[in-house]
FITI-708634 format. One record per residue (C-alpha): residue in one letter; z, x, y. Coordinates in steps of 0.5 Angstrom, whole numbers, padded with zeros to 4 digits, always signed. Each point is the difference from the previous one (the first is absolute). Example, Ala and Ser with C-alpha at 12.3 -4.5 7.8 and 13.67 -1.06 7.14 Angstrom:
residues 2
a+0016+0025-0009 s-0002+0002+0007 
END
This chain:
residues 799
x-0093-0046-0024 x-0008+0002-0001 x+0002+0005-0004 x+0005-0003-0005 x-0005-0005-0002 x-0006+0005-0002 x+0005+0003-0005 x+0002-0007-0003 x-0007-0001+0000 x-0002+0006-0004 x+0006-0002-0005 x-0003-0007-0001 x-0006+0003-0002 x+0001+0005-0004 x+0004-0006-0004 x-0006-0005+0000 x-0003+0006-0003 x+0004+0001-0005 x-0001-0007-0002 x-0007-0001+0000 x-0001+0006-0005 x+0005-0004-0005 x-0003-0006+0000 x-0007+0003-0001 x+0002+0003-0007 x+0002-0006-0003 x-0004-0006-0003 x-0003-0005+0005 x+0002-0007-0002 x-0005-0005+0002 x+0006-0004+0004 x+0003+0005+0003 x-0002+0001+0007 x-0005+0007-0001 x-0004-0005-0005 x+0000-0005+0006 x-0002+0005+0005 x-0005+0003-0004 x-0003-0007-0001 x+0000-0002+0007 x-0004+0007+0002 x+0007+0002+0003 x+0000+0008-0001 x+0007+0004-0002 x-0001+0004+0006 x+0000-0006+0004 x+0007-0002-0004 x+0003+0006+0002 x-0002+0000+0007 x+0003-0007+0001 x+0006+0002-0002 x+0000+0006+0004 x+0000-0004+0007 x+0005-0005-0004 x+0005+0006+0000 x-0002+0003+0007 x+0001-0007+0002 x+0008+0000-0003 x+0002+0006+0003 x-0003-0001+0007 x+0005-0006-0001 x+0005+0004-0002 x+0000+0005+0005 x+0000-0006+0006 x+0006-0003-0003 x+0003+0007+0000 x-0002+0001+0007 x+0002-0006+0002 x+0006+0001-0004 x+0002+0006+0003 x-0002-0002+0007 x+0006-0006+0000 x+0004+0007-0002 x-0001+0003+0005 x+0000-0005+0005 x+0007-0002-0003 x+0003+0006+0001 x-0002+0001+0007 x+0003-0007+0002 x+0007+0003-0004 x-0001+0007+0005 x-0002-0005+0006 x+0007-0004-0002 x+0004+0006-0001 x+0002-0001-0006 x+0003+0005-0004 x-0004+0006-0004 x+0003-0003-0007 x-0004-0006+0000 x-0006+0003+0003 x+0001+0006-0007 x+0000-0007-0004 x-0006-0003+0002 x-0004+0006-0001 x+0003+0001-0008 x-0001-0008-0001 x-0008+0001+0003 x-0001+0006-0005 x+0003-0003-0006 x-0006-0006+0001 x-0004+0005+0001 x+0001+0004-0006 x+0001-0004-0006 x+0007+0001-0004 x+0002+0005+0005 x+0008+0001+0002 x+0000+0003+0007 x+0005+0004+0004 x+0001+0003+0007 x+0004+0005+0002 x+0002+0003+0006 x+0001+0008+0002 x+0008+0000+0002 x+0002+0003+0008 x+0002+0007-0004 x-0007+0000-0003 x+0004+0001-0007 x+0000-0006-0003 x-0004-0007-0001 x+0003-0006+0001 x-0001-0007-0002 x-0006-0004+0004 x-0002-0005-0005 x-0001-0002-0007 x-0001-0007-0001 x-0002-0001-0007 x+0004+0007-0003 x+0006-0001-0003 x+0006+0000+0005 x+0004+0005-0004 x-0006+0004-0001 x-0001-0001+0008 x+0007+0002+0001 x+0001+0007-0005 x-0007+0002+0005 x+0003-0001+0006 x+0002+0008+0003 x-0005+0003-0004 x+0000+0007+0001 x-0007+0003+0002 x-0003+0007-0005 x-0004+0001-0004 x+0001-0003-0007 x+0005-0005+0003 x-0003-0007-0003 x-0007-0002+0003 x+0001-0002+0007 x+0005+0006+0001 x-0005+0004-0002 x-0006-0002+0004 x+0005+0000+0007 x+0001+0007-0003 x-0007+0001-0001 x-0003-0003+0006 x+0005+0004+0005 x-0005+0006-0002 x-0006-0003-0003 x-0001-0007+0002 x-0001-0001-0007 x+0002-0006-0005 x+0004-0001-0006 x-0003-0003-0006 x+0004-0001-0006 x-0003-0004-0006 x+0005-0001-0004 x+0007+0001+0002 x+0003+0000-0007 x-0003+0007-0001 x-0001+0003+0006 x+0005+0006+0002 x+0000-0003+0007 x+0005-0006-0003 x+0004+0005-0004 x+0006-0003+0004 x-0002-0008+0001 x-0003-0001-0007 x+0006-0004-0002 x-0001-0003+0006 x-0007-0001-0001 x+0001-0003-0007 x+0004-0005+0002 x-0004-0002+0006 x-0005-0001-0005 x-0006+0005+0005 x-0004+0005-0003 x-0005+0002+0005 x+0001+0001+0008 x-0005+0003+0005 x+0003+0001+0007 x-0004+0002+0006 x+0004+0003+0006 x+0000-0005+0007 x-0002+0006+0005 x+0000-0001+0007 x-0006+0001+0004 x+0003+0008+0002 x+0001+0001-0008 x+0007-0001+0001 x+0002-0004-0007 x+0004-0006+0001 x+0002-0003-0007 x-0004-0001-0006 x-0004-0006-0003 x+0000-0001-0007 x-0002-0004-0006 x+0002-0001-0006 x-0003-0003-0007 x+0004-0003-0006 x-0004+0004-0005 x-0004+0007+0001 x-0007+0001+0004 x-0003+0003+0006 x-0002-0004+0006 x-0006-0002+0001 x-0004+0003+0007 x+0001-0008+0002 x+0008+0001-0001 x-0001+0007+0004 x-0004-0003+0005 x+0004-0005+0001 x+0007+0003-0001 x-0003+0006+0005 x-0002-0006+0006 x+0006-0002-0001 x+0004+0005+0001 x-0004+0002+0006 x+0002-0007+0003 x+0007+0001-0002 x+0000+0007+0004 x-0002-0003+0006 x+0005-0006+0000 x+0005+0004-0001 x-0001+0005+0006 x+0000-0006+0004 x+0006-0002-0002 x+0003+0006+0000 x-0002+0002+0007 x+0002-0008+0003 x+0007+0002-0004 x+0000+0008+0004 x-0002-0005+0006 x+0006-0005-0001 x+0004+0006-0001 x-0002+0004+0006 x+0001-0006+0004 x+0007-0002-0001 x+0000+0008+0001 x-0003-0001+0006 x+0004-0005+0003 x+0006+0000-0003 x+0002+0007+0000 x+0005+0004+0003 x-0005+0005+0004 x-0004-0002+0006 x-0007-0001-0002 x-0006+0000+0006 x-0008+0001-0002 x-0004+0001+0006 x-0007+0001+0001 x-0003+0007+0001 x+0001-0001+0006 x+0008-0001+0000 x-0001-0007+0002 x+0005-0004-0004 x-0003-0006-0005 x+0007-0001-0004 x+0007+0002+0000 x+0005-0003-0006 x+0007-0004+0001 x+0005+0008+0000 x-0005+0001+0006 x+0002-0005+0004 x+0008+0000-0002 x+0000+0008+0001 x-0004+0000+0007 x+0002-0008+0002 x-0009-0001+0001 x-0003-0006-0003 x-0007+0001-0002 x-0002-0003+0005 x+0002+0004+0005 x-0002+0006-0003 x-0007-0002-0004 x-0006+0003+0004 x+0004+0005+0004 x+0000+0007-0001 x+0006+0004-0003 x+0001+0003+0007 x+0005-0006+0001 x+0005+0002-0005 x+0000+0008+0003 x+0007+0002+0002 x-0002+0005+0006 x+0004+0005-0004 x-0006+0004-0003 x-0005+0005+0004 x-0008-0001-0002 x+0001+0007-0004 x+0005-0005-0005 x-0006-0005+0000 x-0006+0005+0000 x+0004+0003-0006 x+0000-0006-0004 x-0007-0003+0001 x-0002+0007-0001 x+0003+0000-0008 x-0002-0007-0001 x-0007+0001+0002 x+0000+0006-0005 x+0005-0002-0006 x-0001-0008+0000 x+0008+0000+0002 x+0006+0001+0004 x+0007+0000+0000 x+0006+0002+0003 x+0006-0002+0005 x-0002-0004+0007 x+0003-0004+0005 x-0003-0006+0002 x+0002-0006+0005 x+0002-0008-0002 x-0002-0005+0004 x+0007+0000+0003 x-0002+0007+0003 x+0006+0004-0004 x-0003+0006-0004 x+0001+0001-0007 x-0001+0006-0005 x-0004-0002-0007 x-0004+0003-0006 x-0008-0001+0002 x-0005+0001-0005 x-0007-0002+0002 x-0006+0000-0005 x-0008-0001+0002 x-0004-0004-0004 x-0007+0002-0002 x-0007-0004-0001 x-0005+0003-0006 x-0002+0004+0005 x+0006+0004+0002 x+0001-0003+0007 x+0007-0003+0002 x+0000-0007+0001 x+0007-0002+0000 x+0007+0003+0001 x+0006-0002-0004 x+0007+0002+0003 x+0007-0001-0004 x+0007+0002+0004 x+0007-0001-0002 x+0005+0000+0006 x+0004+0006-0002 x+0005-0001+0006 x+0007-0001-0005 x-0004+0007-0004 x+0001+0003+0007 x+0006-0001+0001 x+0003+0001-0007 x-0003+0006+0001 x+0003+0002+0006 x+0007-0002-0002 x-0001+0004-0007 x-0003+0006+0004 x+0007-0001+0005 x+0004+0000-0006 x-0003+0006-0003 x-0001+0004+0006 x+0005-0002+0006 x+0008+0000+0000 x+0002-0007+0000 x+0006+0001+0005 x-0003+0004+0006 x-0008-0002-0002 x-0001+0008+0000 x-0005+0003-0005 x+0005+0001-0006 x-0001+0006-0004 x-0006+0000-0004 x-0003-0002+0006 x+0002+0006+0003 x-0003+0004-0006 x-0006-0003+0001 x-0001+0002+0007 x+0003+0007-0001 x-0005+0001-0006 x-0005-0002+0005 x+0002+0005+0006 x+0000+0006-0004 x-0006-0002-0003 x-0003+0000+0007 x+0004+0006+0002 x-0003+0005-0006 x-0007-0002+0001 x+0000+0001+0008 x+0006+0006+0000 x+0005-0005+0003 x+0008+0000+0000 x+0004-0006-0002 x+0007-0001+0002 x+0005-0004-0004 x+0007-0002+0002 x+0005-0002-0004 x+0006-0004+0004 x+0007-0002-0002 x+0004-0004+0004 x+0007+0002+0001 x+0006-0004+0000 x-0003-0005-0003 x+0003+0000-0008 x+0007-0001+0005 x-0003-0006+0004 x-0003-0004-0007 x+0007+0002-0003 x+0005-0003+0005 x-0005-0006+0003 x-0003-0001-0006 x-0008-0002-0002 x-0002-0004+0004 x+0002+0004+0006 x-0003+0006-0003 x-0006-0003-0001 x-0001-0003+0007 x+0002+0007+0003 x-0007+0002-0005 x-0004-0004+0003 x+0001+0002+0007 x+0000+0008-0001 x-0007-0003-0003 x-0002-0003+0007 x+0002+0005+0003 x-0004+0006-0004 x-0006-0005+0001 x+0001+0000+0007 x-0001+0007+0000 x-0006+0002-0005 x-0007+0001+0001 x-0007-0002-0003 x+0000+0006-0004 x+0007+0000-0003 x+0003-0004-0005 x+0007-0003+0000 x+0002-0002-0006 x+0008-0001-0003 x+0000+0003-0006 x+0006-0003-0003 x+0007-0001+0002 x+0001+0003+0006 x-0005+0005+0000 x-0006+0000+0003 x-0007+0004+0000 x-0005+0002+0005 x-0007+0003-0001 x-0004+0003+0006 x-0007+0002-0002 x-0003+0006+0004 x+0008+0001+0002 x+0003+0008+0000 x+0006+0002+0001 x-0001-0001+0008 x-0002-0007-0002 x+0006-0001-0004 x+0005+0002+0004 x-0002-0005+0005 x+0000-0006-0004 x+0007+0002-0003 x+0002+0000+0008 x-0003-0007+0001 x+0004-0002-0006 x+0006+0002+0001 x+0000-0003+0008 x-0002-0007-0003 x+0007+0000-0004 x+0004+0004+0006 x+0001-0007+0003 x+0006-0005-0004 x-0003-0005-0004 x+0003-0007+0001 x+0000-0004-0006 x+0005-0007-0001 x+0004+0001+0006 x+0001+0008-0002 x-0002+0005+0002 x-0002+0007-0004 x-0001+0007+0002 x-0006+0004-0005 x-0002+0006-0001 x-0005+0003-0006 x-0002+0006-0003 x-0006+0002-0001 x-0004+0005-0004 x-0007+0003+0001 x-0005+0002-0004 x-0007+0003+0002 x-0007+0000-0004 x-0002+0005-0001 x+0005+0005+0001 x+0006-0004-0004 x-0004-0001-0006 x-0007-0003-0002 x+0001-0006-0005 x+0003-0006+0002 x+0007+0001-0005 x+0001+0007+0004 x+0000-0003+0007 x+0004-0006-0001 x+0005+0005-0005 x+0000+0005+0006 x+0001-0006+0005 x+0006-0002-0003 x+0004+0006-0001 x-0001+0001+0007 x+0003-0007+0002 x+0006+0002-0004 x+0001+0006+0003 x+0000-0003+0007 x+0005-0005-0003 x+0004+0005-0003 x+0000+0003+0008 x+0003-0007+0003 x-0008-0003+0002 x-0006+0002+0004 x-0006+0003-0003 x-0002+0005-0004 x-0006+0004-0003 x-0001+0001-0006 x+0001+0009-0002 x+0000+0003-0007 x+0007+0001-0001 x+0002-0007+0001 x-0003+0000-0008 x+0006+0005-0001 x+0004-0003-0006 x-0005-0007-0001 x-0002+0003-0006 x+0007+0001-0002 x+0002-0008+0002 x-0007-0002-0005 x+0003+0004-0006 x+0007-0003+0000 x-0003-0007+0001 x-0005+0001-0006 x+0006+0004-0004 x+0005-0007+0002 x-0005-0004-0003 x+0000+0004-0006 x+0007-0001-0002 x+0001-0006+0003 x-0006-0002-0006 x+0003+0005-0005 x+0007-0003+0002 x+0003+0006+0001 x+0004+0000+0007 x+0007+0000-0001 x+0006-0005+0002 x+0006+0004+0003 x+0007-0004+0001 x+0005+0001+0006 x+0007-0003-0001 x+0002-0005+0006 x+0008+0000+0002 x+0005-0005+0003 x+0003+0005+0005 x+0007-0004-0001 x+0000+0003-0006 x-0005+0005-0002 x-0002-0004-0006 x-0007-0001-0002 x-0002-0007+0002 x-0008+0001-0002 x-0005+0005+0000 x-0008+0000+0003 x-0005+0001-0005 x-0005+0007+0005 x-0006+0002-0001 x-0002+0007-0002 x-0006+0004-0002 x-0001+0006-0004 x-0007+0002-0001 x-0003+0005-0004 x-0005+0003+0005 x+0004-0001+0007 x+0006+0001-0004 x+0007-0005+0004 x-0004-0005+0005 x+0006-0003+0005 x+0000-0007+0002 x-0001+0002+0007 x-0007+0004-0002 x-0003-0006-0005 x+0003-0007+0003 x-0004+0001+0006 x-0007+0002-0005 x+0001-0006-0004 x+0001-0005+0007 x-0007+0003+0002 x-0003-0002-0006 x+0002-0006-0001 x+0004+0002-0007 x+0008-0002+0002 x-0002-0007-0003 x-0001+0003-0007 x+0005+0005+0001 x+0006-0005+0001 x-0002-0004-0005 x+0001+0006-0004 x+0007+0002+0002 x+0002-0007-0001 x-0002+0001-0007 x+0003+0006-0002 x+0006-0001+0004 x+0001-0007-0005 x-0002+0004-0006 x+0006+0005+0002 x+0005-0005+0001 x-0002-0004-0006 x+0000+0007-0004 x+0008+0001+0003 x+0001-0007-0002 x-0002+0000-0007 x+0004+0007-0001 x+0007-0004+0002 x+0001+0004+0007 x+0003-0003+0006 x-0004-0001+0006 x+0004-0002+0005 x-0003-0004+0007 x-0008+0001+0000 x-0006+0004+0000 x-0003+0000+0007 x-0008+0000-0001 x-0004+0001+0007 x-0006-0005+0002 x-0005+0004+0004 x-0004-0005+0005 x-0005+0000-0003 x+0003-0003-0006 x+0001-0007+0005 x-0007+0000+0001 x-0001-0002-0007 x+0000-0008+0000 x+0004+0000-0007 x+0005+0005+0001 x+0006-0005-0001 x-0004-0003-0006 x-0002+0007-0003 x+0007+0004+0001 x+0004-0005-0003 x-0005+0000-0007 x+0001+0007+0000 x+0007-0001+0001 x+0000-0005-0007 x-0005+0004-0004 x+0006+0006+0000 x+0004-0004-0003 x+0005+0000+0007 x+0002-0006+0005 x-0001+0001+0008 x+0009+0001+0001 x-0001+0007-0003 x-0006+0002+0006 x+0001+0001+0008 x-0007+0000+0003 x+0000+0004+0006 x-0006-0002+0006 x+0000+0005+0006 x+0000-0003+0006 x-0007+0002+0003 x-0003-0004-0007 x+0004-0005+0002 x-0002-0002+0006 x-0009+0001-0002 x+0000-0008-0001 x+0007-0003+0001 x+0000-0007-0002 x-0003+0002-0006 x+0005+0005-0002 x+0006-0005+0002 x-0004-0003-0006 x+0000+0005-0005 x+0007+0002+0002 x+0003-0007-0001 x-0004-0001-0007 x+0004+0007-0002 x+0006-0002+0002 x+0000-0007-0003 x-0003+0004-0007 x+0007+0004+0000 x-0003+0006+0004 x+0005+0004+0005 x-0004+0002+0006 x+0000+0006+0005 x-0003+0003+0006 x-0001+0006-0001 x-0001+0006+0006 x+0003-0005+0006 x+0000+0002+0006 x-0007+0003+0000 x-0004-0006+0000 x-0001-0005+0006 x+0003-0006-0003 x+0002-0006+0004 x+0007-0002-0001 x-0003-0008-0001 x-0003+0002-0006 x+0005+0004-0002 x+0006-0005-0001 x-0006-0003-0003 x-0001+0004-0006 x+0003-0001-0007 x+0003+0006+0001 x+0007+0003-0004 x+0001+0008+0003 x-0003+0003+0005 x-0001+0008-0001 x+0001+0005+0006 x-0006+0004+0000 x+0002+0007-0001 x-0003+0003+0007 x+0006-0003+0003 x+0005+0002-0005 x-0002+0007+0000 x+0003+0001+0007 x+0004-0006+0001 x+0006+0006+0002 x-0004+0004+0004 x-0004-0005+0005 x+0004-0005+0003 x-0007-0004-0001 x+0000-0001-0007 x+0006-0002+0000 x+0000-0005+0004 x-0006-0003-0004 x+0004+0002-0007 x+0006-0004+0004 x-0004-0006+0002 x-0004-0001-0006 x+0006-0001-0004 x+0003-0005+0005 x-0006-0004+0000 x+0000+0000-0007 x+0007-0003-0001 x-0002-0004+0005 x-0005-0003-0004 x+0004+0001-0006 x-0004+0005-0004 x+0002+0006-0002 x-0002+0007+0001 x-0001+0007-0004 x-0002+0007+0004 x-0005+0004-0004 x+0000+0007+0001 x+0007+0002+0000 x+0002+0008-0001 x+0006+0001+0003 x+0008-0003-0001 x+0000-0002+0007 x-0006-0004+0001 x+0003-0004-0006 x+0007+0000+0003 x-0003-0003+0008 x-0005-0005-0004 x+0007-0003-0004 x+0003+0000+0007 x-0006-0003+0003 x+0001-0006-0006 x-0007+0002-0004 x+0002-0002-0007 x-0005+0004-0004 x-0004+0007+0000 x-0004+0005-0004 x-0002+0007+0001 x+0001+0008-0002 x+0007-0001+0001 x+0001-0006-0005 x-0006+0003-0005 x-0007+0003+0000 x-0006-0004-0003 x+0000+0001-0007 x-0005-0001-0007 x+0003-0007-0003 x+0003+0004-0006 x+0004+0005+0005 x+0002-0006+0005 x+0003-0003-0007 x+0004+0006-0002 x+0003+0000+0007 x+0001-0007+0002 x-0001-0006-0006 x+0005-0001-0005 x+0000-0006-0006 x-0001-0006+0003 x+0006-0005+0000 x-0003-0007-0004 x-0004-0005+0004 x-0001+0005+0007 x-0007+0000+0002 x-0004-0002-0006 x-0006-0003-0001 
END
């Protein structure tokens, strides 16, 4: 205050000297104070001295008043802080005080936004409201109005910004119209800086006429900016403390604060909810009260070494609740240090991850374990095999891979249903588990296929494993009151003799397993000669896929006749393939490959579409097709949940009706899922399709299911018809099928009739229809039409 008083005196002394000079140059009136002074003997210097003393006295009085006002302002501000008043109230007080101290000034205070990019309105009691609204949110940047520039410059230099006339200054180019409307000219802005030099906001003075600030105004606003910085800093700290208190008490993480000796000082509500300990039972205790006993001393040693070196540690840990229950949690511990770097406290936060652990375990179970048997699945089997091979390569060891396929399982599944089949697989898995050793990984690879990897096992060890597995299934398995005698086929490949990669080893173990199955079961080691023909089968599969996509397959048609009259009563569409590379490939060769590759669904759709297209072509040509066109449905097609709808849609799209078609389903295919198959057949039957059971007598049908199938015809398989006149057993089977069909109200049709004697015998036994070379070979559509189709009568089988 003394320094400012001195500055004020200097100013008054200069003004008084100037006034005295003017008076000396004027004529002296007899009645003037000077004349009177002279007359009384008082010199001019005495007059000047008196005036100076008077001015100093007035200045001291003004200074005292300013000091009292500032002290009052200071006290009021502290009272607002003590009352936890909003920051806006304190800023309003600052602005009002500055306007009283700086004559004609209009004050505004802005705060820096949390993102540090904009200025947010704090207080401006005398500025027009529209102006304050427009300036709220102004961006920081050089040349962006005085406040925006001052905050921007302060970031780099700590300086301030003054504009004598906003109407002409380039910084105000964008806000000039706004300044004119508000009647503003001059603006001087001081950044509000924290003790550490961080920009908190801006303190600005506006004037309604061009001018620059006086030293007194500069001193006032800078002092207020420093005071405001303390208030803003303290208010923000209080707000942060309030937020921290809410986070501490209301947060979902359990928080524990300890002293440097790990003695608990404070806990929050989440801690009590998680552990069951109220604060009064743990405060003063060490954190050892929470230890589960599941971690050894090395675990804790590593933890505290990390905290000492880096200041923190985090990871999974097991702790104990008040009830004694151990639970997993995600734990984070941080050290708190004083100004000298000495640790004074530890703060830990933790979250119970019991559910997450269970969820992860469940996902892992689904991802890596078979849901039916609980064994590792193919994915985990492959991962374990990869690890075993990596170890074997480093240590020059062997690894044996065994592929197993359960014999007769399909028969059980088809005849007894999937429920019984699933229980059989569960029992098989238990038998295998009972004899599997620690260094072996047993897995269910899919269906009735299992696999074993054995680290360090050569051919001799693999032989012992295979024999153990065979003995495990030597005894019949009992399921739901029935016993089943099973066997299996095992294929074995050994690293590195049979392959250096996972792919080679798996492929060769699979080949050996199929060779064992062809031999009636048992186990077989892979031999190079087993791969002969494999490349040909793979080439056929590739070419078949290409032919299917290109639509270069063909349908041939074979007539079906009534045995009584020899007249055609229908025909069967048969798939044929003439490959440009391999030549003509028979169905017996490519159909099994298509089944292995899962292509039967796509092939079946192509056959149905092509057969419908051809039938519609014949109809449009007014050719008479007597009866129905028979089309085969593969077992894989029945696995499609929408098979019935898809078939009807294909027929409708071709412009036909279901009465033109008969669908043939193989006996073994029907028994895959009997209940579901019955529903599909009932839907198709209701739609108007005729249904035939193909290859009857070769599967394992149950008569209880057969009577429920909505079939129209039983088709006697060629394997019985071919030798029925030479083999009395085949003759008996044919006789039985015909008799059973008659009793069930079904027609019979025999396939593979090649001799007139066969036709006569079938007719004598009561068979209704037949097809075979004796009546006609399968032929392309145009040849078949020339031989068998005449002009269509009106209304016959037209869409």
